[in-house]
C-alpha positions as CSV (number, residue, x, y, z in Angstrom):
1,M,0.9,-11.4,10.7
2,S,0.3,-9.6,7.2
3,S,1.1,-12.7,5.5
4,L,-1.7,-14.7,7.4
5,V,-4.3,-11.8,6.7
6,K,-3.2,-12.1,2.9
7,E,-3.5,-15.7,2.9
8,D,-6.9,-15.6,4.7
9,L,-7.9,-12.8,2.2
10,E,-6.9,-15.0,-0.7
11,K,-9.0,-18.0,0.6
12,R,-12.0,-16.6,1.6
13,L,-12.4,-13.5,-0.7
14,F,-10.2,-13.4,-3.5
15,G,-9.8,-16.9,-4.5
16,P,-13.4,-17.9,-4.8
17,R,-13.9,-15.2,-7.1
18,R,-10.8,-16.4,-9.1
19,Q,-8.9,-13.3,-8.4
20,R,-5.3,-12.9,-7.7
21,L,-4.5,-10.7,-4.7
22,H,-1.2,-8.8,-5.3
23,E,-1.3,-6.3,-2.2
24,F,-3.2,-5.1,0.5
25,I,-2.9,-2.6,3.2
26,E,-4.6,-1.5,6.2
27,V,-6.3,1.7,6.2
28,E,-8.1,3.7,8.9
29,G,-11.9,3.3,9.2
30,A,-14.7,3.7,11.6
31,G,-15.5,1.7,14.6
32,A,-14.1,-1.5,15.6
33,Q,-13.9,-3.2,12.0
34,R,-10.6,-3.1,10.2
35,Y,-10.5,-2.1,6.6
36,Y,-8.1,-3.2,4.2
37,L,-7.3,-1.6,0.5
38,C,-6.5,-4.2,-2.0
39,A,-5.1,-4.5,-5.1
40,A,-6.0,-7.9,-7.3
41,V,-6.3,-8.9,-11.1
42,N,-9.4,-10.7,-12.0
43,K,-9.7,-13.5,-14.6
44,S,-10.1,-11.0,-17.4
45,K,-6.9,-9.4,-16.4
46,E,-8.6,-6.3,-15.0
47,V,-7.0,-4.7,-11.9
48,E,-9.2,-4.2,-9.3
49,I,-8.8,-1.9,-6.2
50,C,-11.4,-2.6,-3.5
51,M,-12.1,-1.9,0.1
52,V,-12.5,-4.7,2.4
53,K,-14.2,-4.3,5.6
54,H,-13.0,-7.0,8.3
55,W,-14.8,-8.2,11.5
56,R,-15.0,-11.3,13.6
57,V,-18.3,-13.3,14.3
58,D,-17.3,-15.4,17.4
59,R,-14.4,-17.1,16.3
60,E,-14.9,-16.7,12.4
61,E,-13.3,-14.0,10.3
62,K,-15.4,-12.4,7.8
63,Y,-14.9,-10.0,4.9
64,E,-16.9,-7.9,2.7
65,V,-15.9,-5.8,-0.2
66,V,-17.6,-2.4,0.4
67,E,-16.4,-0.3,-2.5
68,K,-14.7,-1.4,-5.8
69,W,-13.1,0.6,-8.3
70,F,-10.8,-0.1,-11.5
71,L,-7.3,0.9,-12.1
72,K,-8.1,1.9,-15.5
73,D,-10.5,4.7,-13.8
74,L,-7.7,5.7,-11.6
75,E,-6.7,9.0,-12.8
76,M,-4.3,10.1,-9.9
77,I,-2.7,9.1,-6.7
78,D,-1.9,12.2,-4.7
79,G,0.4,11.5,-1.8
80,K,-0.5,14.8,0.1
81,E,3.1,15.7,1.1
82,A,6.3,14.2,-0.4
83,D,8.4,15.7,2.2
84,T,6.4,14.7,5.1
85,D,6.2,11.3,6.7
86,N,2.2,10.9,6.9
87,P,0.0,8.0,5.7
88,Y,-2.5,10.1,3.9
89,F,-3.4,9.9,0.3
90,D,-6.1,10.7,-2.3
91,M,-7.2,8.4,-5.1
92,H,-9.0,10.2,-7.6
93,F,-11.7,8.5,-9.5
94,Q,-14.6,10.3,-10.9
95,K,-14.7,11.2,-7.3
96,V,-11.7,12.0,-4.9
97,Y,-11.5,9.1,-2.1
98,N,-9.3,10.2,1.0
99,M,-7.4,7.4,2.6
100,E,-5.3,7.1,5.5
101,A,-3.0,4.1,5.7
102,Y,-1.8,2.3,8.6
103,S,1.7,3.8,8.0
104,C,3.7,6.0,5.4
105,A,5.5,2.8,4.3
106,S,2.4,1.1,3.5
107,K,1.1,3.9,1.7
108,Y,4.1,4.0,-0.5
109,T,4.1,-0.1,-1.0
110,F,0.6,0.3,-2.1
111,A,1.3,3.1,-4.7
112,R,4.3,1.3,-6.0
113,T,2.2,-1.8,-6.5
114,L,-0.5,0.0,-8.4
115,S,2.3,1.5,-10.7
116,N,3.8,-1.9,-11.3
117,L,0.3,-3.4,-12.0
118,N,-0.3,-0.5,-14.4
119,A,3.2,-1.3,-16.1
120,M,2.2,-5.1,-16.6
121,Y,-1.5,-4.8,-17.6
122,L,-2.5,-1.2,-18.6
123,K,0.6,0.8,-19.7
124,K,-1.8,3.7,-19.1
125,D,-0.6,7.2,-18.0
126,F,-1.8,8.1,-14.5
127,K,-0.3,10.4,-12.2
128,I,1.4,9.8,-9.2
129,V,2.1,13.1,-7.3
130,N,3.3,14.1,-4.0
131,F,5.5,10.9,-3.4
132,D,9.2,11.0,-3.0
133,D,10.5,9.1,-6.2
134,T,13.3,7.7,-4.0
135,Y,10.9,5.4,-2.2
136,L,8.4,5.0,-5.1
137,N,10.9,3.4,-7.8
138,D,11.6,-0.3,-7.7
139,D,15.5,0.3,-8.5
140,S,15.7,2.4,-5.3
141,I,18.1,1.2,-2.7
142,W,15.3,1.5,-0.1
143,S,12.5,0.0,-2.1
144,S,11.4,-3.6,-0.8
145,S,8.6,-5.7,-0.3
146,N,9.4,-5.9,3.6
147,R,7.6,-2.4,4.1
148,D,8.3,-1.1,7.5
149,F,11.7,-2.8,7.8
150,V,12.9,-0.7,5.1
151,V,12.3,2.3,7.3
152,V,13.6,0.6,10.2
153,M,16.8,-0.1,8.1
154,K,17.3,3.4,6.9
155,V,16.7,4.8,10.7
156,C,19.4,2.3,11.8
157,F,21.9,3.2,9.2
158,Y,21.5,7.1,10.1
159,A,21.9,6.1,13.9
160,F,24.9,4.3,13.4
161,S,26.3,7.1,11.1
162,L,25.9,9.5,13.8
163,L,27.6,7.2,16.2
164,C,30.4,7.2,14.1
165,L,30.6,10.6,14.0
166,S,30.5,11.1,17.7
167,L,33.3,8.8,18.4
168,C,35.8,10.3,15.8
169,R,37.9,12.9,17.4
170,L,38.2,16.2,15.8
171,S,41.9,17.2,15.1
């Protein structure tokens, strides 16, 4: 599903603007519309972060950029609580923007994407705080572009371990 949305976003919104969409996550918004937080690179190699509103008119999908920032202006991403599975995070520009991602995994995916885009295009020192480094780093065994699949895989691993331990006899 998300690959279809990404393809539609690229075709209808980012392609005509000559931007390359690197990542998007669904964030909570008011009303029946959906909102996506997107990270894209424009033709002048500037990394843009934008909030996109998505709605449907009859059978046609509509997208509108309702807020836009530049990665160069991002001072900090605050994951709120690193040791808690929550989808909340703050993006600190000149103003602080409170976000609620669709899932904790998507919050980490977006932070990881911004970190990678920063390393590729800016090499700026901005802070990523209150995120568990195990899941934030690309070299981690649990990091993946498959988002929630990684979380399910980890839960299955722990469940299998518990099953093995429960079947073992204590001598």
